[in-house]
C-alpha positions in Angstrom: 10.7 -17.2 8.6 12.4 -17.3 5.2 15.6 -15.7 3.9 15.0 -13.2 1.1 16.6 -10.4 -0.7 14.8 -7.3 -2.0 14.9 -6.5 -5.7 13.5 -3.5 -7.8 13.0 -3.4 -11.5 13.4 -0.4 -13.9 13.9 2.2 -11.1 10.4 1.5 -9.7 9.6 1.8 -6.0 8.0 -1.6 -5.5 10.3 -4.2 -3.9 10.0 -7.9 -4.8 11.2 -10.7 -2.6 13.4 -13.5 -4.1 15.3 -16.3 -2.3 19.1 -16.3 -2.5 20.6 -18.5 -5.1 22.6 -20.2 -2.4 22.2 -20.3 1.3 25.4 -18.6 2.2 25.6 -16.1 -0.7 25.7 -12.4 0.0 24.3 -9.6 -2.1 25.4 -6.0 -2.0 22.9 -3.1 -2.3 22.6 -1.5 -5.7 24.2 -4.4 -7.5 22.5 -6.3 -10.3 20.9 -9.7 -10.2 19.2 -11.9 -12.8 15.9 -13.3 -11.6 13.0 -15.3 -13.2 9.6 -13.6 -13.3 6.3 -14.1 -15.0 7.8 -12.2 -18.0 10.9 -14.4 -18.1 14.4 -13.6 -17.1 14.8 -10.0 -15.9 17.5 -7.8 -14.6 16.9 -6.2 -11.2 18.7 -4.1 -8.7 19.3 -5.3 -5.1 17.6 -3.0 -2.5 18.7 -4.9 0.6 20.7 -8.0 1.2 19.7 -11.3 2.8 17.3 -11.0 5.7 14.6 -13.0 7.3 10.9 -12.2 6.6 7.8 -13.7 8.2 6.1 -16.3 5.9 2.8 -14.4 6.0 4.5 -11.5 4.2 5.7 -13.7 1.3 3.8 -14.9 -1.8 4.7 -18.6 -2.1 6.4 -20.3 -3.9 9.3 -17.9 -3.6 11.5 -17.8 -6.7 15.2 -17.9 -6.4 17.8 -15.5 -7.8 19.2 -17.1 -11.0 22.6 -15.5 -10.5 24.4 -12.2 -9.9 24.7 -10.0 -12.9 28.0 -10.2 -14.8 29.9 -7.5 -16.6 28.4 -8.8 -19.9 24.8 -8.4 -18.4 25.5 -4.9 -17.3 26.9 -4.1 -20.8 23.8 -5.5 -22.5 21.5 -3.5 -20.2 23.3 -0.3 -21.1 23.2 -1.1 -24.8 19.4 -1.6 -24.5 19.1 1.8 -22.8 21.0 3.5 -25.5 18.6 2.2 -28.1 15.5 3.6 -26.3 15.6 7.2 -27.7 15.9 6.0 -31.3 13.1 3.4 -30.7 10.8 6.2 -29.3 11.5 8.4 -32.2 10.7 5.7 -34.8 7.6 4.6 -32.9 6.3 8.2 -32.8 6.8 8.6 -36.5 4.8 5.4 -37.2 2.1 6.5 -34.8 1.8 9.8 -36.7 1.9 7.9 -40.0 -1.0 5.7 -39.0 -2.8 8.7 -37.6 -3.5 6.9 -34.3 -5.0 8.8 -31.3 -2.4 7.7 -28.7 0.3 9.4 -26.7 3.6 7.5 -26.5 5.2 7.8 -23.1 8.0 5.3 -22.9 9.5 1.9 -23.9 11.8 -0.8 -22.6 13.6 -3.8 -23.8 13.4 -7.2 -22.2 16.6 -8.5 -20.6 17.4 -10.8 -23.5 16.6 -8.0 -26.0 14.0 -10.1 -27.9 11.0 -8.0 -26.8 10.3 -4.3 -27.0 7.4 -2.9 -25.0 5.9 0.5 -25.7 3.7 2.3 -23.2 1.0 4.7 -24.3 -2.0 6.5 -23.1 -5.3 7.1 -24.9 -8.8 8.3 -24.2 -10.3 5.2 -25.8 -9.5 1.9 -27.5 -6.9 2.0 -30.2 -6.5 -0.4 -33.1 -2.7 -0.7 -33.4 -2.4 -4.0 -35.2 -0.9 -2.4 -38.3 1.4 -0.3 -36.1 2.7 -3.5 -34.4 3.5 -5.1 -37.8 5.5 -2.0 -38.9 7.4 -1.8 -35.7 8.2 -5.6 -35.7 9.5 -5.3 -39.3 11.6 -2.3 -38.3 13.1 -3.7 -35.0 13.0 -7.4 -35.8 12.0 -8.2 -32.2 8.7 -9.1 -30.6 6.6 -5.9 -30.1 4.1 -5.3 -27.3 2.0 -2.1 -26.9 0.7 -1.6 -23.5 -2.0 1.1 -22.7 -1.7 2.6 -19.2 -3.7 5.1 -17.2 -3.0 8.8 -16.5 -1.6 8.1 -13.1 0.7 5.4 -14.6 2.0 8.0 -17.1 3.2 10.2 -14.3 4.7 7.2 -12.5 6.7 6.3 -15.6 7.8 9.8 -16.6 8.3 11.1 -13.1 8.5 14.8 -12.2 8.6 17.3 -9.4 5.4 17.5 -7.4 3.8 20.7 -6.0 5.6 20.1 -2.7 9.0 20.4 -4.5 9.9 16.7 -4.1 9.9 13.9 -6.7 6.4 12.5 -7.3 5.6 9.8 -4.7 4.3 7.4 -7.4 7.7 7.4 -9.2 10.0 7.5 -6.1 8.6 5.9 -3.0 5.1 4.4 -3.6 5.0 0.7 -4.4 1.3 0.7 -5.3 -1.4 3.3 -5.9 -3.8 3.8 -3.0 -7.4 4.8 -3.0 -7.6 8.6 -2.7 -11.0 10.4 -2.3 -12.2 14.0 -2.1 -13.5 13.2 1.3 -9.9 12.9 2.5 -9.2 16.4 1.5 -12.4 17.6 3.2 -11.5 15.7 6.4 -8.1 17.3 6.5 -9.6 20.8 6.2 -8.0 21.5 2.8 -9.4 24.1 0.4 -11.2 22.2 -2.3 -9.2 23.9 -5.1 -8.2 21.5 -7.8 -4.8 23.3 -8.3 -4.0 22.7 -4.6 -5.1 19.1 -4.2 -4.2 17.7 -7.6 -0.9 16.1 -8.6 0.9 16.3 -12.0 -1.4 13.7 -13.3 -4.4 15.9 -12.7 -5.9 13.4 -10.2 -6.1 13.9 -6.4 -2.6 13.8 -4.8 -1.6 10.4 -3.5 -0.2 12.0 -0.3 -3.7 12.8 0.9 -3.8 9.2 2.0 -0.7 9.2 4.2 -2.1 11.0 7.2 -5.8 10.3 6.6 -6.0 7.9 9.5 -4.8 10.6 12.0 -7.1 13.3 10.5 -10.1 11.0 10.5 -9.7 10.4 14.2 -9.1 14.1 15.0 -12.0 15.1 12.8 -14.4 13.4 15.1 -13.1 15.6 18.0 -13.4 18.9 16.2 -16.5 21.2 15.8 -17.6 21.7 12.2 -16.5 25.0 10.6 -19.5 27.3 10.6 -21.1 25.5 13.5 -22.1 27.2 16.8 -20.1 26.4 20.0 -20.1 27.5 23.6 -16.8 29.0 24.7 -15.6 30.2 28.2 -16.4 33.8 26.8 -19.8 33.1 25.3 -21.4 31.5 22.2 -19.6 31.8 18.9 -19.2 30.4 15.4 -16.3 28.3 14.4 -14.2 30.0 11.7 -11.3 27.5 11.3 -9.8 24.3 12.9 -6.2 23.6 13.5 -6.2 19.8 13.5 -2.5 19.5 14.5 -2.8 21.7 17.6 -6.4 20.8 18.3 -7.4 24.4 18.4 -10.5 26.1 16.9 -10.7 29.8 15.9 -14.1 31.1 17.0 -15.9 34.4 16.2 -17.7 35.8 19.2 -20.3 38.5 18.8 -20.4 41.0 21.7 -23.5 42.7 23.1 -22.2 46.1 21.7 -22.2 44.7 18.2 -18.4 44.1 18.0 -16.9 40.8 17.0 -13.9 39.1 18.6 -11.9 36.2 17.1 -10.1 34.0 19.5 -8.5 30.6 19.5 -9.7 27.9 22.0 -8.5 24.4 22.7 -11.1 21.9 21.6 -11.5 20.5 25.1 -12.7 24.0 26.3 -15.6 24.1 23.8 -19.0 22.7 24.1 -21.0 21.7 21.0 -23.5 19.2 19.8 -22.3 16.0 18.1 -23.5 14.4 14.9 -25.3 17.2 13.2 -24.5 20.2 10.9 -23.9 22.5 13.8 -21.7 20.1 15.7 -18.9 17.7 15.1 -18.9 14.2 13.6 -19.0 13.2 10.0 -21.0 15.3 7.5 -24.3 13.9 6.4 -24.5 11.7 3.3 -26.2 14.5 1.4 -23.4 17.0 2.2 -20.8 14.6 1.0 -22.5 13.7 -2.2 -23.2 17.3 -3.2 -19.6 18.4 -2.5 -18.1 15.4 -4.2 -20.1 15.9 -7.3 -19.2 19.6 -7.5 -15.5 18.9 -7.1 -15.4 16.0 -9.5 -16.9 18.3 -12.2 -14.0 20.7 -11.6 -11.3 18.0 -11.6 -12.6 16.4 -14.7 
């Protein structure tokens, strides 16, 4: 076990572990600290104070906190933040002047103010060497341009997701997980791009959250459109409620009428492992659906 404190940088969700500067030193939540990273000295915000963490959850060697942030450090950080709008405006003017195919989405100063990093997105490679020279001569600091992906853009800019809450990537997710169209299919969602896509235009990250549960339940449910035996006769599955483990079945009566009824899954009989039963869809079904949906999403 090792004593650590949790630190976040630039309002991101990922928490990094650092060792306390001194064994008996305490750290209050939401206070600033100065730590050493691969980028040099950085200002971070304490997420939680000193606590013990298992060694297997730590990347060794664990770096120590340099010191608690002083009033001067806090003042410098605020001064850097005040310069960002002007820096963004100037950079955008230079990008337009050089006629570069890139979208500027943000920038940040290093803790010591000697480096200014600009973040941008682009469909391809961009030759920004002349742009860097112009920006360096204008700001008199080291300039770095960093190209990020479409999902990173949403993470940096933030926003309100379709659910009405702040985007997961900018509020609570420490890292992007792998999200596939198969997750949406397994959860019984309508494969409508407007319903399963986030602000970034990619599949919503939250599809991964409950995928383990739905993957297990999916194996117990009959396939929609498949034939099942019910206590009231044979029928066709119209819909599955994976939370209640109930299937809606259409039963055709001898007189030609049709009845729709809900049945618990354990009251149904159906074949397993084929298109009329439960189990995972065949590889051909997955590939065809995935290709169609990808074309729509793209």
